[in-house]
N, C-alpha and C positions, 0 to 999 in steps of 0.2 A: 739137722735143722734145715727146713726148706727155705730157700732164698731165691728171689727173682730180682735181678738188678738191671734195670733198663738204663740206657744211655744213648747219646747221639742226637738228641733233640737240639733245638735252637731256633734262631730266627732265619727265615728263608723268604726270598722274594717270590711272588707268583711266577710259576714256570720253573722254579728252581728245584733242587733235589736235596734230600737228606737220607742218610742210612742209619737206621736205629739198630741197636744190639740189645739183646737180653741174655745175660749170663745167668744160668740156673745152677742150683746145687741142692742136695738133700733128697733127691728122688731120682729114680732111674729114667733119666731124660729120654734115652733112645727108644723106649717102648711106648711113649705117649705122643699122641697128636698134640700140636701146640698152636696157639692162636695169638694174634695181636688184637687188642681192643683199644678203643679210644673214648674219651669223655670230653666233649666240648663244654665250654662255660655255660652253666645253666641247663645242661642236658644230661640225660642218662648215659650210661656206658653202652657202647655199641661194638659189635663184632666187626672187625675190619678184614681179617684174612686168617686162614688156617692152613696147616700143612700136616699131612699124615706122617706117621712115624717110620714106616718101612718103604712104601712106594713113593713117598714124598708128594703124593697128589695134593694139589693146592686148590683152595676155593677163596673167592673174594666177594666182598660186598659190591653191589652194583656201582656204588659211588666211587670206588677206587679201581675198579677193573680196568686193566690196560695201562694203569699208571703206577701201581704198587706191585712189588714182588716180594713174597715171603720165601725164606730159605732157612735151612738149618745145618748145623755142623754137630753131629752127634758126638764126635771126639772131643769137642770143646764145650759140649752141653749148652750150646748157644743157638738162639733163633734170631734171625735178622729180618728187617723190613726195609727194602729199598723203595724210596718214595720219589717218584719223578713227576714232572709237570704239576707241581704243587699248586693248590688253589687256596684262597683265604678260608674256605669252608673246611679245609683240613686242619685248621687250628684246633688243637686239643691236647690233652695229656694222654700219652700213649702207654699202654701197659701190655705185658705178655702174661700168658697163663696157659694152663692146660685147656684142652677143648671141653672136657667134662671133669667132674670131681675136682673143682678148682682148689688150688692151694692158696695160702694167704697172699694177697696182692703186694707187689713191690711198691716203690715210691712213684714209679712212672717217670717218663721223660717228656718235657713240655715242648711242643712244636707250635711255633707262631709263623703264619704265612701272611706277610704284609709288605706293601711297598713303602 
C-alpha cells in the first residue's frame, strides 16, 4: 500500500526556518523523482521543488529559490524540505509526491508563518 506521511510543519516567525520530512512506502522510492507541493488557503496546489532520483538534480519555484532546499535519503525512502527565511506567503499545507504518475496524497503538514 502506497503511503506518504509528511511531518515537520508548525508555526514559524518571518525569517525563521522549518524542516519538513516525507516518509514514503509502497513504491520503489529510489527510482522516482520526487517533489514537494503546497496549497495555500483558498488557492490551488502548486509545485515548490523537485529532486531527481539518481543525480539528485534539483529545481525550485521562483518564489522559493535560494530559500528552500529539497533533499532525499533513498535508504530511508524519505524526502526533505529545508525552509529558511520563511515569509508569510509561505503559509500553506505542504505535501510530497512523485513528479509524475502521482500516487494518493498524504495528509500534508501545515506551515504557518506569522509574527
